[in-house]
C-alpha positions as semicolon CSV with decimal commas, in nm:
position;residue;x (nm);y (nm);z (nm)
1;X;12,847;12,182;15,628
2;X;12,877;12,343;15,269
3;X;12,988;12,112;14,939
4;X;13,113;12,319;14,679
5;X;13,008;12,153;14,342
6;X;13,272;12,180;14,050
7;X;13,159;12,375;13,743
8;X;13,280;12,361;13,384
9;X;13,536;12,575;13,443
10;X;13,721;12,260;13,634
11;X;13,762;12,102;13,261
12;X;14,144;12,177;13,169
13;X;14,145;12,324;12,833
14;X;14,318;12,082;12,591
15;X;14,345;11,956;12,209
16;X;14,330;11,640;12,331
17;X;14,060;11,711;12,616
18;X;13,803;11,451;12,640
19;X;13,468;11,558;12,456
20;X;13,205;11,661;12,712
21;X;12,843;11,558;12,681
22;X;13,003;11,166;12,687
23;X;12,617;11,050;12,601
24;X;12,417;11,069;12,950
25;X;12,109;10,952;12,754
26;X;11,893;10,754;13,049
27;X;11,919;11,031;13,333
28;X;11,518;11,167;13,324
29;X;11,394;11,494;13,365
30;X;11,203;11,528;13,685
31;X;11,053;11,176;13,666
32;X;10,934;11,262;13,276
33;X;11,066;10,938;13,171
34;X;11,247;11,089;12,838
35;X;11,365;10,838;12,608
36;X;11,709;10,893;12,482
37;X;11,808;11,128;12,206
38;X;12,054;11,109;11,970
39;X;12,134;11,455;12,031
40;X;12,222;11,411;12,364
41;X;12,505;11,231;12,236
42;X;12,748;11,509;12,271
43;X;12,594;11,759;12,432
44;X;12,464;11,705;12,805
45;X;12,438;11,980;13,086
46;X;12,504;11,701;13,350
47;X;12,816;11,525;13,151
48;X;13,164;11,657;13,266
49;X;13,535;11,596;13,236
50;X;13,692;11,731;13,609
51;X;14,053;11,774;13,583
52;X;14,269;11,917;13,848
53;X;14,381;11,807;14,188
54;X;14,101;11,962;14,432
55;X;13,742;11,767;14,424
56;X;13,372;11,757;14,553
57;X;13,189;11,462;14,474
58;X;12,819;11,408;14,636
59;X;12,643;11,102;14,621
60;X;12,257;11,076;14,571
61;X;12,019;10,945;14,391
62;X;11,905;11,065;13,999
63;X;11,610;10,922;13,808
64;X;11,691;10,743;13,496
65;X;11,446;10,584;13,213
66;X;11,634;10,373;13,004
67;X;11,400;10,130;12,903
68;X;11,044;10,317;12,914
69;X;11,023;10,293;13,284
70;X;11,193;10,554;13,534
71;X;11,371;10,424;13,800
72;X;11,612;10,559;14,070
73;X;11,996;10,523;14,023
74;X;12,280;10,576;14,297
75;X;12,469;10,877;14,108
76;X;12,795;11,129;14,184
77;X;12,723;11,459;14,131
78;X;12,384;11,362;13,980
79;X;12,533;11,207;13,609
80;X;12,539;10,853;13,547
81;X;12,810;10,775;13,497
82;X;12,973;10,957;13,717
83;X;13,169;11,254;13,595
84;X;13,566;11,184;13,382
85;X;13,821;11,285;13,666
86;X;14,136;11,383;13,541
87;X;14,452;11,366;13,749
88;X;14,842;11,414;13,688
89;X;15,108;11,183;13,784
90;X;15,321;11,342;14,046
91;X;15,029;11,535;14,206
92;X;14,831;11,501;14,491
93;X;14,458;11,442;14,527
94;X;14,173;11,556;14,767
95;X;13,809;11,420;14,678
96;X;13,582;11,533;14,929
97;X;13,282;11,251;14,917
98;X;12,977;11,384;15,059
99;X;12,713;11,120;15,108
100;X;12,390;11,247;15,013
101;X;12,142;10,948;14,968
102;X;11,822;11,021;15,111
103;X;11,658;10,885;15,396
104;X;11,488;10,541;15,306
105;X;11,731;10,509;14,973
106;X;11,721;10,165;14,840
107;X;12,082;10,154;14,838
108;X;12,121;10,217;15,196
109;X;12,255;10,468;15,408
110;X;12,601;10,405;15,369
111;X;12,863;10,480;15,067
112;X;13,235;10,450;14,962
113;X;13,437;10,513;14,675
114;X;13,698;10,283;14,524
115;X;13,973;10,391;14,275
116;X;14,003;10,075;14,096
117;X;14,347;9,993;14,013
118;X;14,521;10,251;14,212
119;X;14,821;10,255;14,403
120;X;14,723;10,421;14,728
121;X;14,758;10,367;15,087
122;X;14,540;10,118;15,222
123;X;14,304;10,360;15,445
124;X;14,283;10,567;15,123
125;X;14,141;10,251;14,893
126;X;13,733;10,297;14,979
127;X;13,641;9,915;15,121
128;X;13,424;9,944;15,421
129;X;13,523;9,732;15,652
130;X;13,854;9,649;15,562
131;X;14,001;9,999;15,463
132;X;13,747;10,221;15,686
133;X;13,397;10,284;15,803
134;X;13,268;10,399;15,508
135;X;13,090;10,661;15,456
136;X;12,748;10,778;15,652
137;X;12,456;10,960;15,524
138;X;12,525;11,307;15,567
139;X;12,854;11,261;15,630
140;X;13,216;11,339;15,396
141;X;13,510;11,197;15,410
142;X;13,844;11,327;15,262
143;X;14,034;11,119;15,017
144;X;14,397;11,243;14,993
145;X;14,700;11,064;14,833
146;X;14,983;11,077;14,581
147;X;14,921;10,980;14,230
148;X;15,207;10,750;14,132
149;X;15,087;10,595;13,769
150;X;14,959;10,724;13,435
151;X;14,678;10,570;13,247
152;X;14,321;10,479;13,183
153;X;14,107;10,317;13,507
154;X;13,802;10,364;13,676
155;X;13,641;10,415;14,028
156;X;13,331;10,287;14,170
157;X;13,125;10,223;14,490
158;X;13,200;9,957;14,691
159;X;12,905;9,912;14,896
160;X;12,597;9,707;14,873
161;X;12,500;9,690;14,508
162;X;12,556;10,037;14,448
163;X;12,809;9,972;14,158
164;X;12,538;9,831;13,949
165;X;12,273;10,145;13,998
166;X;12,485;10,349;13,849
167;X;12,783;10,445;14,056
168;X;13,071;10,421;13,853
169;X;13,300;10,659;13,665
170;X;13,590;10,695;13,411
171;X;13,930;10,808;13,573
172;X;14,190;10,932;13,343
173;X;14,525;11,002;13,448
174;X;14,777;11,205;13,260
175;X;15,157;11,051;13,288
176;X;15,492;11,237;13,370
177;X;15,696;11,091;13,060
178;X;15,572;11,100;12,719
179;X;15,352;10,878;12,572
180;X;15,502;10,580;12,343
181;X;15,204;10,670;12,089
182;X;15,067;10,991;11,947
183;X;14,681;11,038;11,836
184;X;14,460;11,335;11,796
185;X;14,181;11,266;11,974
186;X;14,066;11,111;12,273
187;X;13,752;10,925;12,415
188;X;13,626;10,725;12,726
189;X;13,396;10,453;12,579
190;X;13,245;10,307;12,922
191;X;13,063;9,968;12,864
192;X;12,824;9,881;13,175
193;X;12,511;9,678;13,243
194;X;12,180;9,843;13,381
195;X;11,862;9,679;13,538
196;X;11,569;9,849;13,632
197;X;11,526;9,567;13,901
198;X;11,641;9,657;14,211
199;X;11,953;9,501;14,248
200;X;11,925;9,357;14,621
201;X;11,617;9,141;14,478
202;X;11,824;9,058;14,111
203;X;12,050;8,889;14,373
204;X;11,752;8,752;14,556
205;X;11,617;8,580;14,234
206;X;11,986;8,433;14,136
207;X;11,983;8,304;14,469
208;X;11,669;8,111;14,423
209;X;11,689;8,057;14,022
210;X;12,014;8,097;13,907
211;X;11,920;7,983;13,555
212;X;11,645;8,249;13,552
213;X;11,869;8,389;13,223
214;X;11,917;8,065;13,054
215;X;11,646;8,079;12,735
216;X;11,857;7,843;12,494
217;X;11,891;7,474;12,728
218;X;11,908;7,205;12,495
219;X;11,590;7,026;12,384
220;X;11,487;6,649;12,264
221;X;11,547;6,745;11,896
222;X;11,911;6,886;12,035
223;X;11,960;6,544;12,164
224;X;11,828;6,375;11,818
225;X;12,015;6,583;11,601
226;X;12,347;6,509;11,834
227;X;12,318;6,105;11,900
228;X;12,278;6,140;11,449
229;X;12,582;6,368;11,425
230;X;12,811;6,162;11,743
231;X;12,603;5,901;11,791
232;X;12,436;5,767;12,092
233;X;12,662;5,670;12,346
234;X;12,893;5,983;12,262
235;X;12,565;6,204;12,325
236;X;12,437;6,017;12,627
237;X;12,785;6,062;12,780
238;X;12,790;6,417;12,745
239;X;12,450;6,472;12,848
240;X;12,548;6,249;13,186
241;X;12,833;6,464;13,221
242;X;12,659;6,733;13,233
243;X;12,375;6,603;13,444
244;X;12,643;6,492;13,701
245;X;12,765;6,865;13,740
246;X;12,427;6,984;13,757
247;X;12,531;7,222;13,503
248;X;12,441;7,340;13,160
249;X;12,691;7,447;12,853
250;X;12,450;7,696;12,794
251;X;12,482;7,853;13,103
252;X;12,742;8,135;12,934
253;X;12,631;8,407;13,183
254;X;12,479;8,478;13,509
255;X;12,273;8,759;13,372
256;X;12,223;8,890;13,047
257;X;12,035;9,106;12,797
258;X;11,692;8,943;12,896
259;X;11,728;9,117;13,223
260;X;12,010;9,372;13,101
261;X;11,982;9,707;12,931
262;X;12,323;9,788;12,797
263;X;12,496;10,127;12,802
264;X;12,771;10,332;12,634
265;X;12,904;10,594;12,839
266;X;12,540;10,577;13,004
267;X;12,367;10,573;12,636
268;X;12,181;10,307;12,501
269;X;12,202;10,182;12,098
270;X;11,915;10,431;12,011
271;X;12,079;10,753;12,200
272;X;12,388;10,654;11,933
273;X;12,649;10,807;12,143
274;X;12,888;10,965;11,882
275;X;13,292;11,021;11,894
276;X;13,378;11,257;11,603
277;X;13,691;11,277;11,379
278;X;13,847;11,421;11,043
279;X;13,997;11,155;10,783
280;X;14,369;11,024;10,875
281;X;14,312;11,149;11,263
282;X;14,400;10,899;11,475
283;X;14,164;10,828;11,741
284;X;14,213;10,708;12,104
285;X;13,966;10,482;12,253
286;X;13,987;10,416;12,602
287;X;13,751;10,125;12,678
288;X;13,667;10,036;13,006
289;X;13,430;9,775;13,128
290;X;13,261;9,919;13,402
291;X;12,927;9,680;13,437
292;X;12,818;9,439;13,737
293;X;12,792;9,115;13,548
294;X;12,903;9,153;13,115
295;X;13,175;9,047;12,951
296;X;13,185;9,225;12,620
297;X;13,331;9,135;12,298
298;X;13,424;9,445;12,122
299;X;13,525;9,550;11,723
300;X;13,468;9,807;11,521
301;X;13,356;9,682;11,182
302;X;13,630;9,782;10,951
303;X;13,867;9,935;11,091
304;X;14,160;9,731;11,297
305;X;14,260;9,864;11,610
306;X;14,566;9,876;11,771
307;X;14,626;9,779;12,151
308;X;14,860;10,030;12,324
309;X;14,750;9,946;12,694
310;X;14,616;9,713;12,918
311;X;14,481;9,828;13,250
312;X;14,671;10,168;13,250
313;X;15,001;9,984;13,154
314;X;15,151;10,009;12,805
315;X;15,196;9,689;12,605
316;X;15,402;9,672;12,274
317;X;15,141;9,761;12,021
318;X;14,943;9,472;11,867
319;X;14,666;9,517;11,573
320;X;14,325;9,343;11,616
321;X;13,971;9,377;11,488
322;X;13,827;9,202;11,809
323;X;13,898;9,185;12,180
324;X;13,700;9,071;12,483
325;X;13,730;9,325;12,779
326;X;13,651;9,130;13,109
327;X;13,447;9,317;13,402
328;X;13,693;9,574;13,531
329;X;13,937;9,527;13,289
330;X;14,085;9,829;13,045
331;X;14,217;9,867;12,752
332;X;14,343;10,163;12,494
333;X;14,354;10,129;12,149
334;X;14,391;10,344;11,825
335;X;14,211;10,359;11,526
336;X;14,282;10,554;11,241
337;X;13,915;10,631;11,062
338;X;13,954;10,674;10,664
339;X;13,756;10,626;10,348
340;X;13,399;10,654;10,498
341;X;13,190;10,892;10,707
342;X;13,092;10,652;11,035
343;X;13,165;10,352;11,177
344;X;12,972;10,126;11,421
345;X;13,146;10,059;11,778
346;X;13,021;9,761;11,831
347;X;12,982;9,555;12,226
348;X;12,821;9,232;12,231
349;X;12,812;9,063;12,570
350;X;12,979;8,738;12,589
351;X;12,621;8,509;12,587
352;X;12,548;8,666;12,293
353;X;12,158;8,779;12,389
354;X;12,241;9,152;12,349
355;X;12,468;9,413;12,241
356;X;12,527;9,823;12,295
357;X;12,661;10,039;11,959
358;X;12,758;10,384;11,930
359;X;12,985;10,591;11,654
360;X;13,279;10,709;11,519
361;X;13,125;10,994;11,272
362;X;13,231;11,288;11,101
363;X;12,969;11,467;11,250
364;X;12,673;11,388;11,480
365;X;12,384;11,214;11,378
366;X;12,588;10,967;11,139
367;X;12,477;10,563;11,167
368;X;12,696;10,319;10,976
369;X;12,552;9,943;10,906
370;X;12,533;9,797;11,303
371;X;12,622;9,413;11,272
372;X;12,399;9,131;11,403
373;X;12,469;8,915;11,705
374;X;12,732;8,615;11,665
375;X;12,606;8,304;11,700
376;X;12,503;8,173;12,070
377;X;12,829;7,957;12,171
378;X;12,798;7,627;12,362
379;X;13,072;7,513;12,637
380;X;13,229;7,206;12,576
381;X;13,436;6,965;12,859
382;X;13,732;7,100;12,693
383;X;13,590;7,444;12,815
384;X;13,608;7,292;13,167
385;X;13,953;7,200;13,192
386;X;13,833;6,799;13,173
387;X;14,146;6,653;13,037
388;X;14,208;6,810;12,650
389;X;13,923;6,620;12,524
390;X;13,881;6,611;12,131
391;X;13,749;6,857;11,964
392;X;13,745;7,093;12,308
393;X;13,575;7,388;12,202
394;X;13,862;7,490;11,890
395;X;13,646;7,307;11,606
396;X;13,328;7,231;11,535
397;X;12,996;7,313;11,392
398;X;12,746;7,560;11,421
399;X;12,703;7,791;11,704
400;X;12,830;7,510;11,963
401;X;13,166;7,608;11,785
402;X;13,279;7,247;11,843
403;X;13,033;7,062;12,027
404;X;13,104;6,741;11,910
405;X;13,337;6,539;12,116
406;X;13,491;6,198;12,060
407;X;13,319;6,029;12,332
408;X;13,323;5,666;12,185
409;X;13,684;5,723;12,090
410;X;13,812;5,773;12,464
411;X;13,595;5,492;12,574
412;X;13,631;5,467;12,983
413;X;13,828;5,726;13,035
414;X;13,590;5,980;12,959
415;X;13,347;5,825;13,228
416;X;13,660;5,951;13,478
417;X;13,659;6,257;13,370
418;X;13,308;6,299;13,401
419;X;13,246;6,202;13,760
420;X;13,110;6,405;14,022
421;X;13,351;6,651;14,214
422;X;13,339;6,399;14,537
423;X;13,545;6,197;14,352
424;X;13,740;6,331;14,081
425;X;14,064;6,338;14,291
426;X;14,112;5,974;14,272
427;X;14,032;5,979;13,914
428;X;14,308;5,766;13,704
429;X;14,304;5,902;13,306
430;X;14,586;5,817;13,096
431;X;14,585;6,194;12,955
432;X;14,882;6,078;12,692
433;X;14,677;5,842;12,536
434;X;14,380;6,127;12,448
435;X;14,373;6,305;12,170
436;X;14,522;6,697;12,249
437;X;14,316;6,960;12,172
438;X;14,461;7,307;12,095
439;X;14,596;7,354;12,393
440;X;14,732;7,028;12,474
441;X;14,576;6,881;12,825
442;X;14,720;6,956;13,169
443;X;14,874;6,721;13,476
444;X;14,609;6,607;13,665
445;X;14,496;6,884;13,886
446;X;14,507;6,844;14,284
447;X;14,250;6,980;14,478
448;X;14,216;7,155;14,848
449;X;14,096;6,927;15,099
450;X;13,818;7,214;15,181
451;X;13,675;7,156;14,858
452;X;13,640;6,749;14,927
453;X;13,245;6,645;14,986
454;X;13,175;7,036;14,976
455;X;12,797;7,159;14,942
456;X;12,891;7,463;14,787
457;X;13,112;7,326;14,547
458;X;12,930;7,157;14,207
459;X;13,290;7,036;13,997
460;X;13,638;7,029;13,967
461;X;13,846;7,077;13,639
462;X;14,070;6,770;13,571
463;X;14,334;6,892;13,346
464;X;14,346;7,294;13,322
465;X;14,571;7,511;13,121
466;X;14,697;7,806;13,079
467;X;14,521;7,949;12,788
468;X;14,682;8,261;12,730
469;X;14,643;8,186;12,363
470;X;14,292;8,117;12,351
471;X;14,044;8,403;12,250
472;X;13,767;8,232;12,458
473;X;13,422;8,053;12,375
474;X;13,248;8,160;12,109
475;X;13,571;8,376;11,943
476;X;13,767;8,092;11,779
477;X;13,778;8,069;11,464
478;X;13,541;8,344;11,387
479;X;13,728;8,481;11,074
480;X;13,841;8,805;11,286
481;X;14,161;8,857;11,452
482;X;14,079;8,853;11,846
483;X;14,273;8,944;12,112
484;X;14,438;8,762;12,349
485;X;14,647;8,749;12,706
486;X;14,970;8,570;12,496
487;X;14,933;8,842;12,229
488;X;15,033;9,126;12,452
489;X;15,365;9,231;12,629
490;X;15,423;9,506;12,875
491;X;15,667;9,768;12,699
492;X;15,904;9,705;13,021
493;X;16,079;9,416;13,213
494;X;15,978;9,249;13,539
495;X;15,999;9,593;13,761
496;X;16,088;9,386;14,018
497;X;16,324;9,155;13,891
498;X;16,307;8,916;14,193
499;X;16,233;8,529;14,145
500;X;15,908;8,475;14,380
501;X;15,991;8,334;14,702
502;X;15,675;8,125;14,749
503;X;15,319;8,032;14,594
504;X;15,005;8,066;14,679
505;X;14,752;7,830;14,474
506;X;14,393;7,888;14,521
507;X;14,103;7,718;14,367
508;X;13,785;7,996;14,191
509;X;13,453;7,742;14,379
510;X;13,138;7,766;14,328
511;X;12,766;7,600;14,302
512;X;12,546;7,695;14,022
513;X;12,223;7,567;14,148
514;X;12,293;7,732;14,474
515;X;12,435;8,040;14,348
516;X;12,713;8,025;14,614
517;X;13,067;8,110;14,450
518;X;13,412;8,096;14,693
519;X;13,758;8,050;14,701
520;X;13,886;7,693;14,780
521;X;13,529;7,614;14,878
522;X;13,534;7,855;15,172
523;X;13,327;8,190;15,172
524;X;13,437;8,480;15,287
525;X;13,264;8,496;15,621
526;X;13,435;8,152;15,740
527;X;13,773;8,224;15,517
528;X;14,098;8,328;15,730
529;X;14,283;8,595;15,578
530;X;14,618;8,573;15,324
531;X;14,890;8,726;15,517
532;X;15,150;8,870;15,315
533;X;15,534;9,006;15,465
534;X;15,616;9,324;15,342
535;X;15,824;9,357;15,076
536;X;15,804;8,994;14,951
537;X;15,764;8,865;14,559
538;X;15,510;8,559;14,561
539;X;15,360;8,371;14,282
540;X;15,028;8,349;14,292
541;X;14,802;8,060;14,118
542;X;14,446;8,017;14,028
543;X;14,252;7,782;13,936
544;X;13,945;7,801;13,813
545;X;13,718;7,486;13,921
546;X;13,382;7,643;13,773
547;X;13,194;7,725;13,448
548;X;13,206;8,062;13,451
549;X;13,448;8,292;13,370
550;X;13,577;8,520;13,682
551;X;13,750;8,854;13,683
552;X;13,965;8,881;14,002
553;X;14,106;9,181;14,121
554;X;14,366;9,258;14,400
555;X;14,353;9,579;14,517
556;X;14,640;9,767;14,600
557;X;14,924;9,584;14,441
558;X;15,004;9,479;14,072
559;X;14,939;9,137;13,933
560;X;15,255;9,079;13,725
561;X;15,123;8,781;13,512
562;X;15,326;8,493;13,387
563;X;15,381;8,317;13,065
564;X;15,281;7,918;13,017
565;X;15,711;7,925;13,112
566;X;15,682;8,137;13,445
567;X;15,809;8,446;13,271
568;X;15,697;8,809;13,319
569;X;15,447;8,888;13,076
570;X;15,220;9,111;13,144
571;X;15,087;9,364;13,430
572;X;14,771;9,383;13,552
573;X;14,525;9,478;13,826
574;X;14,274;9,240;13,728
575;X;14,333;8,910;13,579
576;X;14,046;8,685;13,350
577;X;14,007;8,343;13,441
578;X;13,788;8,162;13,187
579;X;13,649;7,788;13,312
580;X;13,895;7,553;13,304
581;X;14,183;7,749;13,314
582;X;14,507;7,735;13,523
583;X;14,720;8,097;13,530
584;X;15,003;8,220;13,769
585;X;15,120;8,581;13,848
586;X;15,372;8,754;14,077
587;X;15,281;9,020;14,333
588;X;15,532;9,239;14,537
589;X;15,364;9,293;14,891
590;X;15,470;9,615;14,889
591;X;15,168;9,814;15,033
592;X;15,122;9,795;15,380
593;X;14,760;9,704;15,511
594;X;14,445;9,523;15,476
595;X;14,330;9,460;15,144
596;X;14,059;9,339;14,931
597;X;14,081;9,027;14,711
598;X;13,730;8,932;14,529
599;X;13,580;8,815;14,179
600;X;13,477;9,122;13,987
601;X;13,184;8,977;13,910
602;X;12,935;9,228;14,148
603;X;12,702;8,897;14,229
604;X;13,009;8,657;14,301
605;X;13,145;8,895;14,472
606;X;12,869;8,930;14,771
607;X;12,780;8,557;14,729
608;X;13,133;8,483;14,896
609;X;13,420;8,518;14,632
610;X;13,607;8,730;14,831
611;X;13,886;8,694;15,064
612;X;14,085;8,952;15,300
613;X;14,476;9,010;15,192
614;X;14,712;9,127;15,498
615;X;15,018;9,294;15,449
616;X;15,223;9,309;15,734
617;X;15,602;9,380;15,840
């Protein structure tokens, strides 16, 4: 069997073509253990843009070195990240994917590619067990489908932990119609996380000790300080609440920079990935979060960013200093650098344990000052959706950003709000008497019976809100203009126009200590598929009962996000769900077949937060 490997001739020449050699700094040469070099930032013989309609993609193992130790990565055409694929709306693409994983590979003998956010037939979606049987070692699978959209997307493995190991790449689709904004240069900024641990070992560690990376638990000194500032009763009540939920307010992310090395286009910060510009040019940066578990907060000090697209779909332009990008989301921004020769592209993790940086520069080899990582945030009870309690993470002191909660003023009501999950549904709290936080308190939330006395559920939110105007934990009142969902509006009206005919409510559930994740307290292995009728318009309501953020991705169909009044606001393929949030979106069930629906935190998906969706006639 013969496989044609694309050559540089496959790259279409254009003034707006992507700069080749997107920072491959971690590829090792024959196991030599080379550290990323700045000179690799714009030139690399193994980094390519592949454009056109006909592609050969070979899945294999490649040695990489990001930390001083050489490790095998799961790669496509020998590169990490995988080649940028550039399609054109209105064409038909063919991708022949060959599985060349070696025998005995730690990444298994089967592989797949999922085209994230792409509308296509279900048998082309690339999810083994649902869409097809997977691609076994030595086999080739041909993906073929019509390209029906434009914008910034990405592709990745949907087999085991191969995505964590490097099997991901950017996917750019040039639209048929002219875009509603101008730019002079066009760059992908793909943010990812890398671990030297075999991903299976990391997953096993999470199951045994989920708090391994939480180095910042509160101490006796913190308790004494809080008691002095907030009073002993309030401090005791707050600690009791977190204890009853078997959680810690410093546990922002399951895996962070104590385990991960963060990458920008496959390069560490020392590798200094660089995008060139001339003063006065408009630069389009296509940010993609292709990480396994990491939310990034992104800014370019000294530059405003104009957000023009979210998840490949145009939005009314909005100017910001910073944005949080959930796992699997994409944001297109326009920047206009002038007045200095270099700017830092800075992406810190949500838990403030590390960062990755690159450079916008007029020539290679330049660097601008890299900002310090912000103070570590601390979750509050309002972040968890417990009654809009005073302080609520919106105004406060120190790294906690609103750690203080006036439990004493709320008296007995606070004790009810902090009950364990088994009795929360029977709580009676006079929310009207509580001092409202910035969002206001939602109505008392009911929960499905499957959550009751469930050993896989360690908490339930009491009064969730949309939080569409909330920048999120660690970003409130930081002196910068931070993007929120509420600031974005699609550049088009509701593409369907019908009111939803029915509503499905799903709760995002989990148990932190057991590292068990699910919908409605039912893990994937025990869950019945969600059945949608072909052609119907329905509303999906998500309630986050956990203390973690979850990016929820529905394959094959758009998720049309609603505002707090139920009006169409924003078309996306991935919905970010912060703790204590209740958000809704409309779905047009216009794609027959079996589809995946899951949290895009890879280890949460593997631990059970996954459902099958069936669209039937």
